[in-house]
C-alpha positions, 0 to 999 in steps of 0.5 A: 503786390505778389510775394507779400505773404512770402516776404512775411514768411521770410522775415518771420524766420530770418532772425531765428535761423541766423541766431540759431548758431549762437554759442549760448542758446545753440538753437540748432542743436534742437532742430532734430526735435523741432522739425518732426514736431512741426511736421506732426502739428503741421499735418493737423493744421494743414488739413484744417486749413484745406477744409476751411478754405474749401468751405469758404471760412477764409480765402486768400487775396490773389494780389498778395500771393504767387499763385502757386499752391496745393489743394487751394492753399497758396505755398505761402500759407503752407510755409506759414506752418513751418516759419511761425512754429520755428520762430516761436519755439526759438523764442521759447528756447531763448527764454529757457536759457536767459530767464532762469526763474519760471515766473509763470509756473504758479499761474500755469494751472489757472491760465489753463483752467481759464482757457478750458472755461473760455472754450466752453463759453465760446461753444455755448454762445458761438456754436453756429460759427465754424471757425470758433467751434473748431478752434475752441474744440481743440483748445478745450481738448488741449487744456483738458489734457494739460490740466490732467498732465500738468507738464513742468514746462507749461509756465515757460510755454505761456511766457513764450506765448505771451511774448510771441504775441508781439510779432503775432500782432505785427504779422497777423496785423499785416495779413488781415489789414492788407488783407492777405487773408480774407475771413468770412465773418459768418463763421467767426464770433465777429469780434476783432482786435484791430483787424485780427479775428479774436479766434486767431489768438487761440488758433495760434495758441493751439498751433504753438501748444501742439507743436511744443507738446510734440517737441518736448516729447521728442526732447525727453525721449532723446535725453 
């Protein structure tokens, strides 16, 4: 039904907003760093989204959206770039507060190197597919920068990302199984996890990683 995608956005952000005022984590105190970070990463991904929609890499099922939008994007898709990073940075900060040991720190460099190698692999074997190429080009650049800079928060980011895959499979599973978002399989590698294109995992990783980079920069400057 119309409004399904909007409802998914609402449910994604409902609990993170409600729990932002918890006296322990006090996520609300980080909003002033978070919203500029979301805005900056959002510009990149919204431009990407507009171009991909224009060239038919993906499209949106009119049955599940309100029909209000901008440059071919339904309003729900635009909100997606607010609600998902907000919810995932909430997970990141909750883990920072409650999990005192950085368990992933010893593996962060190896994970980043694997991402770097996978990005090259996907270019070699799926260079014809636009979604694959653009997604893994950004992952390549991000992983290269992280291997050079080796930020201290990277292990904590990976922990948050892996945990965020649980709601990712729920939300993206609905978006791709109904389907709300329709993919042109000529522009991706053709492999899916259930109904979710393989590239979506790394699209999400790049979105959250870019947001976290900006977020940590703003936090550091404020400190």
